[in-house]
C-alpha positions in Angstrom: -11.5 33.6 -11.5 -11.3 34.1 -7.7 -8.3 35.2 -5.7 -8.0 31.7 -4.4 -7.9 30.3 -7.9 -5.3 32.9 -8.9 -3.1 31.9 -6.0 -3.5 28.2 -6.8 -2.4 28.8 -10.4 0.5 30.8 -9.1 1.4 27.9 -6.8 1.6 25.5 -9.7 4.5 27.4 -11.1 6.9 26.5 -8.2 5.4 23.3 -6.9 5.5 19.7 -8.1 3.5 16.6 -7.4 4.4 14.8 -4.2 4.4 11.3 -5.8 6.4 12.2 -8.8 8.9 14.0 -6.5 9.2 10.8 -4.5 9.8 8.7 -7.6 12.6 11.2 -8.6 14.1 10.7 -5.2 13.9 6.9 -5.4 15.6 7.1 -8.8 18.4 9.0 -7.0 18.9 5.8 -4.8 19.8 4.0 -8.0 22.8 6.4 -8.5 24.3 4.8 -5.4 23.7 1.3 -6.9 25.5 2.5 -10.1 28.4 4.1 -8.4 31.5 2.0 -9.0 33.2 3.6 -6.0 30.6 2.0 -3.7 31.6 -1.6 -2.7 29.6 -4.2 -4.7 27.5 -5.7 -1.9 26.7 -2.1 -0.7 25.5 -1.4 -4.3 23.3 -4.5 -4.1 21.8 -3.0 -0.9 20.8 0.1 -2.8 19.3 -2.0 -5.6 17.3 -3.7 -2.8 16.4 -0.3 -1.1 15.0 1.0 -4.4 12.8 -2.1 -4.7 11.5 -2.2 -1.1 10.9 1.6 -1.2 8.8 1.1 -4.3 6.9 -1.8 -2.6 5.9 0.5 0.3 5.1 3.3 -2.2 2.6 1.2 -4.0 1.1 -0.2 -0.8 0.6 3.2 0.8 0.7 6.1 -1.7 -0.6 4.3 -4.8 -3.1 2.5 -2.5 -4.3 5.8 -1.2 -4.7 7.3 -4.7 -6.5 4.1 -5.8 -9.1 4.8 -3.0 -9.4 8.4 -3.9 -9.9 7.6 -7.6 -13.0 5.7 -6.5 -14.4 7.9 -3.8 -13.2 11.4 -4.7 -12.3 11.1 -8.4 -12.5 14.9 -9.2 -10.5 16.3 -6.3 -7.3 17.8 -7.7 -3.8 17.8 -6.2 -3.1 21.3 -4.9 0.5 21.2 -6.2 0.0 19.8 -9.7 -3.7 20.2 -10.5 -4.0 16.5 -11.3 -6.9 14.2 -10.3 -6.2 10.9 -8.6 -6.6 9.0 -11.9 -4.2 11.3 -13.7 -1.6 10.9 -10.9 -1.9 7.2 -11.0 -1.3 7.1 -14.8 1.7 9.4 -14.4 3.0 7.1 -11.7 2.6 3.9 -13.7 4.3 5.4 -16.7 7.2 6.8 -14.7 7.8 3.6 -12.7 8.0 1.7 -16.0 10.8 4.0 -17.2 12.7 3.9 -13.9 12.4 0.1 -13.6 14.5 -0.2 -16.7 17.3 1.6 -14.9 16.7 -0.6 -11.9 17.0 -3.8 -14.0 20.3 -2.5 -15.5 21.7 -1.6 -12.1 20.9 -5.0 -10.7 22.4 -6.7 -13.8 25.7 -4.7 -13.4 26.0 -5.4 -9.7 25.4 -9.1 -10.2 28.0 -9.1 -13.0 30.5 -7.4 -10.7 29.8 -9.9 -7.9 30.4 -12.8 -10.2 34.0 -11.7 -10.4 34.2 -12.4 -6.7 32.6 -15.8 -7.2 29.2 -14.7 -5.8 26.8 -16.0 -8.5 23.0 -15.7 -8.6 22.2 -18.5 -11.0 19.3 -19.7 -13.1 18.8 -23.4 -13.3 20.2 -23.6 -16.9 23.5 -22.2 -15.6 24.1 -25.0 -13.1 26.6 -27.7 -14.0 25.6 -31.4 -14.0 26.3 -32.2 -10.4 24.6 -29.0 -9.2 21.4 -29.9 -11.2 21.4 -33.3 -9.7 21.8 -31.8 -6.2 19.0 -29.3 -6.7 16.7 -32.0 -8.2 17.2 -34.2 -5.2 16.7 -31.3 -2.8 13.5 -30.4 -4.6 12.1 -33.9 -4.4 13.0 -34.4 -0.7 12.5 -30.9 0.8 10.5 -28.7 -1.4 7.9 -30.7 -3.3 6.5 -32.3 -0.1 5.4 -28.9 1.3 4.0 -27.4 -1.9 0.3 -26.6 -2.3 -0.4 -26.5 -6.1 -3.9 -25.8 -7.3 -5.8 -25.5 -10.6 -8.7 -23.0 -11.1 -12.0 -24.6 -12.1 -15.6 -24.6 -11.0 -14.7 -26.7 -8.0 -11.3 -25.0 -7.4 -11.9 -21.3 -6.9 -9.2 -18.8 -7.6 -7.1 -18.6 -4.5 -6.2 -15.5 -2.4 -2.8 -14.2 -3.1 -0.8 -12.7 -0.2 0.7 -9.3 -0.5 4.2 -9.6 -1.8 4.0 -13.4 -1.8 5.7 -15.2 -4.7 3.8 -17.6 -6.8 4.6 -19.8 -9.8 1.7 -19.3 -12.2 1.1 -21.6 -15.2 -1.3 -21.9 -18.2 -2.2 -25.5 -18.7 -3.9 -27.3 -21.5 -6.1 -30.4 -21.0 -8.4 -31.8 -23.7 -8.3 -28.6 -25.7 -9.2 -26.6 -22.7 -6.9 -24.0 -21.1 -6.7 -24.1 -17.3 -4.9 -21.8 -14.9 -2.6 -23.4 -12.3 -0.7 -21.8 -9.4 1.9 -22.9 -6.8 2.6 -20.6 -3.8 6.2 -20.5 -2.8 6.1 -21.6 0.9 7.2 -18.8 3.3 9.0 -21.4 5.4 11.5 -22.0 2.7 14.7 -19.9 2.6 14.8 -17.3 -0.2 17.7 -19.0 -1.9 19.8 -22.2 -1.8 23.6 -22.3 -1.8 25.0 -25.0 -4.1 27.3 -27.7 -2.6 31.0 -27.0 -2.5 30.4 -23.4 -3.5 29.8 -21.0 -0.6 28.8 -18.2 -3.0 26.9 -19.9 -5.9 23.2 -19.9 -5.2 19.8 -20.1 -6.8 16.5 -18.6 -5.7 13.9 -21.1 -4.5 11.1 -19.8 -6.8 13.4 -20.5 -9.8 13.7 -24.1 -8.6 9.9 -24.5 -8.4 9.5 -22.8 -11.7 11.9 -25.3 -13.3 10.1 -28.4 -11.9 6.5 -27.0 -12.2 5.9 -29.2 -15.3 6.3 -32.3 -13.1 3.7 -31.0 -10.6 1.1 -30.7 -13.4 2.3 -33.8 -15.2 -1.2 -34.7 -16.5 -1.4 -31.4 -18.3 0.5 -29.7 -21.0 2.3 -26.6 -19.7 1.7 -23.8 -22.2 3.3 -20.9 -20.3 4.8 -20.3 -16.9 6.1 -17.4 -14.9 6.7 -16.3 -11.3 4.3 -13.6 -10.2 3.9 -11.3 -7.2 1.1 -8.9 -6.3 1.2 -5.7 -4.2 -1.9 -4.9 -2.3 -3.2 -1.6 -1.0 -2.0 -1.4 2.7 -3.5 2.1 3.4 -5.7 1.0 6.3 -7.3 3.4 8.8 -8.0 2.6 12.4 -10.9 5.0 12.2 -12.9 2.8 9.9 -16.5 2.8 11.2 -17.0 -0.9 10.3 -15.1 -2.0 13.4 -16.5 -2.7 16.8 -16.3 0.4 19.0 -16.2 -1.9 22.1 -12.8 -3.3 21.1 -9.8 -1.8 22.9 -7.3 -0.1 20.6 -4.8 -2.9 20.7 -7.3 -5.5 19.6 -8.7 -3.1 17.0 -5.2 -2.8 15.5 -4.9 -6.6 15.4 -8.1 -6.7 13.3 -6.9 -4.1 10.9 -3.7 -5.9 10.3 -5.7 -8.9 9.3 -7.8 -6.7 7.0 -4.7 -5.3 5.3 -4.0 -8.8 3.9 -7.1 -8.7 1.8 -7.2 -5.2 0.3 -7.2 -4.5 -3.4 -4.3 -5.3 -5.7 -2.6 -2.2 -7.1 0.4 -3.9 -8.9 1.3 -7.2 -10.5 5.0 -8.1 -11.1 6.0 -10.9 -13.4 9.3 -12.6 -14.0 8.8 -12.7 -17.8 6.7 -11.0 -20.5 3.3 -12.7 -20.5 1.3 -13.7 -23.5 -1.8 -11.6 -24.3 -4.2 -14.4 -23.0 -2.2 -14.9 -19.8 -2.0 -11.2 -19.2 -5.8 -10.7 -19.8 -6.6 -13.6 -17.5 -4.6 -12.2 -14.6 -5.8 -8.6 -15.1 -9.4 -9.8 -15.1 -8.9 -11.9 -11.9 -7.1 -9.0 -10.1 -9.3 -6.2 -11.5 -6.3 -4.3 -12.7 -5.3 -2.7 -16.0 -2.3 -3.7 -18.0 -0.6 -0.5 -17.0 -0.4 -1.9 -13.5 1.6 -5.0 -14.7 5.4 -4.8 -14.6 7.8 -7.3 -16.0 11.2 -7.4 -14.1 14.5 -9.1 -14.6 15.3 -8.7 -11.0 14.1 -11.0 -8.2 10.5 -10.3 -7.2 11.5 -9.9 -3.6 14.8 -8.6 -2.2 14.5 -10.3 1.2 17.6 -12.4 0.3 20.1 -9.5 0.2 20.9 -9.2 3.9 21.1 -13.0 4.6 23.4 -13.3 1.6 25.7 -10.5 2.9 25.7 -12.1 6.4 26.8 -15.4 4.8 29.7 -13.8 2.9 32.9 -14.4 4.9 34.7 -11.6 6.8 37.7 -12.0 4.4 35.5 -11.2 1.4 33.6 -8.5 3.2 36.7 -6.3 3.2 36.4 -5.8 -0.6 32.6 -6.0 -0.9 31.1 -3.9 2.0 32.0 -0.8 4.0 34.2 -1.2 7.0 31.9 -1.5 9.9 31.3 1.7 11.9 31.8 1.3 15.6 29.9 4.2 17.2 31.8 6.1 19.8 30.5 5.4 23.3 31.5 8.1 25.8 29.9 6.3 28.7 32.0 3.2 28.9 32.2 3.8 32.7 28.8 2.3 33.6 29.1 3.8 37.2 29.3 7.4 36.0 26.5 9.4 37.5 24.8 10.5 34.3 21.8 12.2 35.9 24.0 14.6 37.9 26.3 15.2 35.0 23.5 15.9 32.5 21.8 18.1 35.0 24.8 20.4 34.8 25.5 20.3 31.1 23.5 19.6 28.0 24.6 16.8 25.7 24.0 16.1 22.0 24.4 12.6 20.6 24.9 12.6 16.8 23.9 9.1 15.6 25.3 6.9 14.1 28.8 8.3 14.7 28.1 8.5 18.5 26.4 5.6 20.1 22.9 5.5 21.5 24.3 3.9 24.7 24.7 7.1 26.7 20.9 7.5 26.5 20.3 3.8 27.3 22.7 4.0 30.2 20.8 7.1 31.5 17.6 5.1 31.5 19.3 2.1 33.1 20.6 4.3 35.9 17.2 6.0 36.3 15.6 2.6 36.7 17.2 2.1 40.1 18.3 5.6 41.2 16.5 6.3 44.5 16.2 10.0 43.4 14.1 9.2 40.3 10.3 9.4 40.7 9.1 8.7 37.2 10.1 8.0 33.6 7.8 9.0 30.7 8.5 8.3 27.1 6.7 8.3 23.7 7.6 5.4 21.4 7.0 5.2 17.7 9.3 2.4 16.5 11.5 -0.1 18.4 13.9 -2.8 17.3 12.9 -6.4 17.4 15.3 -6.7 20.4 15.1 -3.6 22.5 17.3 -3.0 25.5 15.3 0.2 26.2 12.2 -2.0 26.9 14.2 -4.1 29.4 15.3 -0.9 31.3 11.8 0.5 31.4 10.5 -2.8 32.7 13.2 -2.7 35.4 12.2 0.8 36.4 8.5 -0.2 36.8 9.5 -3.3 38.8 11.7 -1.1 41.0 8.7 1.0 41.9 9.2 3.9 39.5 6.2 5.5 37.9 6.7 4.5 34.2 4.4 5.8 31.5 4.9 4.7 27.9 2.9 6.2 25.1 3.4 3.6 22.4 2.0 4.3 18.9 0.3 1.2 17.6 -0.2 2.7 14.1 3.5 3.0 13.1 3.1 1.7 9.6 4.4 -1.9 9.1 5.6 -1.9 12.8 2.1 -2.4 14.2 2.6 -6.0 15.3 6.0 -5.3 16.8 4.6 -2.4 18.9 1.6 -4.5 20.0 4.0 -7.2 21.3 6.1 -4.6 23.1 3.1 -2.9 24.7 2.0 -6.2 26.1 5.4 -6.9 27.7 5.6 -3.4 29.2 2.1 -3.6 30.6 2.9 -7.0 32.2 6.0 -5.4 33.9 3.7 -2.7 35.5 4.2 0.2 33.1 1.3 2.5 32.5 0.6 2.1 28.7 -1.4 4.6 26.7 -2.0 4.7 22.9 -2.3 8.4 22.3 -5.1 9.9 20.3 -7.8 8.3 18.2 -7.4 10.6 15.2 -3.7 11.6 15.5 -0.6 9.5 15.4 1.9 10.4 18.1 5.2 10.7 16.2 7.2 12.7 18.8 10.4 11.4 20.4 10.3 12.7 24.0 11.6 11.2 27.2 11.3 12.8 30.6 13.0 11.7 33.8 11.7 13.4 36.9 13.8 13.2 40.1 13.9 14.7 43.5 17.1 16.3 44.7 17.6 18.2 47.9 13.8 18.4 48.3 13.3 19.9 44.8 11.7 18.4 41.7 14.1 18.4 38.7 14.0 17.1 35.2 16.2 15.5 32.6 14.5 15.8 29.2 15.6 14.0 26.0 14.2 15.0 22.7 15.2 13.4 19.4 14.8 13.6 15.7 14.7 9.8 15.4 13.2 6.7 17.0 14.3 4.9 20.1 15.3 2.1 17.7 18.7 0.6 18.6 19.3 -0.8 15.1 18.3 2.3 13.1 20.4 4.4 15.4 23.4 2.7 13.7 22.0 3.4 10.2 20.2 6.7 10.4 21.8 10.1 11.1 19.8 11.6 13.9 20.2 14.1 16.8 19.4 13.2 20.4 19.4 16.2 22.7 19.6 15.7 26.5 19.1 18.7 28.7 18.6 19.5 32.4 17.0 22.8 31.5 14.2 23.2 34.0 11.9 25.3 31.8 12.1 22.7 29.0 11.4 20.0 31.6 8.3 21.8 32.8 7.0 22.0 29.2 7.8 18.2 28.8 5.9 17.4 32.0 2.9 19.4 30.8 3.2 17.6 27.4 2.9 14.2 29.1 0.0 15.4 31.2 -1.8 16.5 28.1 -1.2 13.4 26.0 -2.3 11.3 29.1 -5.6 13.0 29.3 -6.2 13.3 25.6 -5.7 17.1 25.4 -4.4 18.4 22.0 -4.8 22.0 23.0 -2.1 22.3 25.6 0.0 25.5 25.6 3.8 25.5 26.0 6.3 28.2 26.7 9.2 26.6 24.8 8.3 23.5 22.9 6.5 23.6 19.6 3.8 20.9 19.6 1.8 19.8 16.6 -1.0 19.8 15.7 -1.9 23.0 17.8 1.0 25.4 17.5 4.0 24.0 15.6 2.8 25.1 12.1 1.6 28.6 13.2 4.9 29.1 15.0 7.1 28.0 12.1 5.1 30.3 9.8 5.6 33.1 12.3 9.4 32.5 12.4 9.5 32.7 8.6 7.6 36.0 8.8 10.2 37.3 11.2 12.8 36.7 8.6 10.6 38.2 5.9 10.6 41.4 7.9 14.5 41.4 7.7 14.4 41.2 3.9 17.9 40.7 2.5 19.3 40.3 6.0 17.0 37.4 6.7 18.3 33.8 6.7 16.6 30.4 6.9 18.3 27.0 7.0 16.2 23.9 7.1 17.1 20.2 7.1 14.2 17.8 6.7 13.2 14.5 5.0 10.3 15.9 3.0 8.3 19.1 2.3 4.8 18.9 1.0 2.7 21.3 3.0 1.4 24.0 0.7 1.2 26.7 3.4 4.9 26.2 4.3 5.8 26.2 0.6 3.9 29.4 -0.1 5.4 31.1 2.9 8.9 30.1 1.9 8.2 31.5 -1.6 7.0 34.7 0.0 10.3 34.8 2.0 12.3 34.3 -1.2 10.5 37.1 -2.9 11.4 39.3 0.1 15.1 38.6 -0.5 15.6 36.1 2.4 18.5 33.7 1.9 17.0 30.2 2.2 18.9 27.0 2.1 17.3 23.6 2.5 18.6 20.1 2.8 15.7 17.9 1.7 16.5 14.2 1.5 13.3 12.9 -0.1 10.0 14.4 -1.3 10.4 18.0 -2.3 7.3 19.7 -3.6 8.8 23.2 -3.8 10.9 24.0 -6.9 13.8 26.3 -6.3 15.2 28.9 -8.6 12.0 30.0 -10.2 12.4 33.7 -11.1 10.4 36.1 -8.9 9.0 33.1 -7.0 11.7 30.9 -5.4 14.9 32.4 -6.9 16.5 32.9 -3.4 15.9 29.2 -2.4 18.7 26.7 -2.8 17.9 23.0 -2.1 20.2 20.0 -2.0 19.7 16.3 -1.1 22.2 13.9 0.5 21.9 10.2 -0.1 24.8 8.1 1.2 25.8 5.2 3.4 23.5 6.3 6.2 19.9 7.6 5.9 19.9 11.3 6.6 17.0 11.6 9.0 17.5 14.6 11.4 15.2 17.6 11.2 16.6 21.0 12.0 15.0 24.4 11.7 17.2 27.5 11.8 15.9 31.1 11.6 18.2 34.2 11.7 21.9 34.3 12.2 24.5 35.2 14.8 23.2 36.1 18.2 19.6 36.4 16.8 19.5 32.8 15.5 16.6 30.6 16.7 17.4 26.9 16.3 15.1 23.9 16.8 15.4 20.2 16.3 12.3 18.1 15.7 10.6 14.8 14.9 8.5 16.5 12.2 8.9 17.1 8.5 7.2 20.0 6.7 4.4 17.8 5.6 0.7 18.4 6.2 0.3 15.1 7.9 3.1 15.9 10.4 2.0 19.5 11.1 -1.8 19.0 11.2 -2.6 15.3 11.8 0.2 14.1 14.1 1.5 14.9 17.5 5.0 16.2 17.0 7.5 18.1 19.1 10.2 20.7 18.2 12.7 21.7 20.8 14.5 25.0 20.9 18.3 24.9 21.5 19.3 27.5 24.0 22.7 26.1 25.0 25.3 28.1 23.0 27.8 25.2 22.8 25.1 22.8 21.5 23.9 25.4 19.1 27.4 25.7 17.8 27.6 22.0 17.4 24.5 21.8 15.3 25.5 24.7 13.1 28.9 23.1 12.4 27.1 19.8 11.5 24.9 21.7 9.1 27.9 23.6 7.6 29.7 20.3 6.9 26.6 18.8 5.3 26.3 21.9 3.0 29.9 21.4 1.8 29.3 17.8 0.8 29.9 17.5 -2.9 30.2 13.7 -3.2 26.9 12.4 -2.0 25.0 15.7 -2.3 22.9 16.6 -5.3 21.3 20.0 -6.2 17.6 20.0 -6.9 17.0 22.2 -9.9 14.0 24.3 -11.0 12.3 21.3 -12.7 12.8 18.8 -9.8 15.8 16.9 -11.2 18.9 16.0 -9.1 22.2 17.4 -10.5 25.7 16.7 -9.2 27.6 19.6 -7.7 30.7 20.9 -9.4 33.8 18.8 -8.4 36.3 20.5 -6.1 40.0 19.6 -5.8 39.3 18.3 -2.3 35.8 16.7 -2.5 33.9 16.3 0.7 31.8 13.3 1.7 30.2 14.5 4.9 29.3 11.1 6.3 32.8 9.7 5.6 34.2 12.8 7.2 32.3 12.2 10.4 33.3 8.5 10.4 37.0 9.3 9.8 37.2 11.8 12.6 35.1 9.6 15.0 37.9 7.0 14.7 40.7 9.5 15.6 39.3 11.5 18.5 39.0 10.4 22.1 35.7 11.2 23.8 34.5 11.5 27.3 31.4 13.1 28.8 32.6 15.8 31.2 31.2 19.1 32.3 32.1 20.3 28.8 30.1 19.1 25.8 32.1 16.2 24.3 30.5 16.5 20.9 31.5 20.1 20.7 35.2 19.2 21.3 34.9 16.6 18.5 33.3 19.0 16.1 35.8 21.8 16.9 38.6 19.4 15.9 36.7 18.5 12.7 36.3 22.1 11.9 40.1 22.7 12.0 40.7 19.6 9.9 38.0 20.7 7.5 39.2 24.3 7.2 42.6 23.1 6.0 41.1 21.1 3.1 38.4 23.5 1.8 39.7 26.8 3.1 36.5 27.9 4.7 36.3 31.6 5.7 
């Protein structure tokens, strides 16, 4: 056995498979759906999040493994030693087990909602007048737009859309069994409210399922069920089958069309199918029975947010969280933010602090005569984006506006295509990054001339410029007038504009060239300190085997390592002589923990970075990412205090143990929910952006409040 083989076998002791780790995390989502202290409609959201997460998991991760099982069937996962086929089988089996819990969570939430009069009903539960109403509505508004079909030599089996809902039937005619299908039209709403009852409703597919016998009235209906297929959506813009002469935007449009026809990787059914029905569908879809899942929940959860929006404000008080109104320290729209931020760095902590200070900064820059240019990298945007309007104003006002917009942001491709066209029409210079590397960084650079000198305001964030998710995700947005960082950011935009991935920077860490080597070097510096070394990392996921091995090496050297990993965690902590000095926790709460923070060392020697990158091979080697150092002592203190409060969370935090399970922390007399703590204090403290960092004032007050309750040293 070679040294490489020995190292690989050693790795398997303290690593776990990426996909199975993700499934454990998604199961953790169900804990929120099961938590009786969470309002009922918020619990329904978590039931929905589990299902939509799983949809994307099958489309992307299972889709990728499906391709690998065909083209590279013998390649083993470097963290579990499993082939693609073995991983798929483990996934299918694990999902089947977790789905039982999902069904139960949904049933309990629905039962709880019924006590408030919010009833998701089957047709048999309707009273006489309701049945009459639904029958009339079906005949007048649903039946006329249905497109039923049988399958026969002259009626080929139809294409089924990814995540479309269909009513499938087995029919009998003259001793012959025939398959029939009715697509549920996308133009129909997902559910229908019943007359005189604002909160009693029935899903549209259940209405069609009830009356499908009348559609095929010349046949005998033997069996019927609602079905839904999930297709592989793991498309690649580098596919050689596409015309090289197409520009990148048109190429992405073609690929989006291709995604609709990729292989089916999962079939969901609303009831247990007979052996014949199951075999027929499996044959048609070229899938195994292990890929078929029967669910008692709705096949799609696109109804949840429309339902919540419909519930009256009076009922919302009992059923959803009180709305968070993010603090906006820039209510004075005439405040000279450029001059102010040139003097003092600012940290915006979303969603507790609003994104508006950054948007106001761009708005002012769009018409400030001092401003020469605005450059920004965009990965995801909201459907309605004020930021785009301000960038368009800037271009129309004669500013040099460069927007690098990533068209390959998965499932946001069409939205980004649409925004790129609008920005281009306004006169912005649009670029799409690199052919083989997604640009995932979140960087904005404002260049202005003051007293004959060129100056910079640089914004670097851990999350997208998405005005909706800034109210739902916890992220950090750092705005600095530091000239050295500005010079690096200017060099970065020059490099991405000319397609140069090998640019060198004095301060910023930029993947794929130097972020990973520098992070490994920073860990090595802590290894040299031994028991005096300290590493604290907050990320969404860790999968990169080199980072995992280096952290294990640091643990073996006695370095104190603490990690907050929200999602996929391929390193197992607490393994004797391997990772025993590593402690890992995960926080799942009202908001999605999304910020990435890397801290090395302690006290005056601490090196602190915020970043758009997770410790995943794709981020460190196959994407363009940026990590920014924090030099300002006040901002550094702010981030450290945010981390400290997160680490004290014992309500929404779970410890990841040595076998990858999530375990609850021991209860304290004064339990801490970090997100609720930030919300409560945000309501009580007045803010203003001054020459002093406003977030630091806020966090200092939190710290005093916090100390009194948990008696921190």
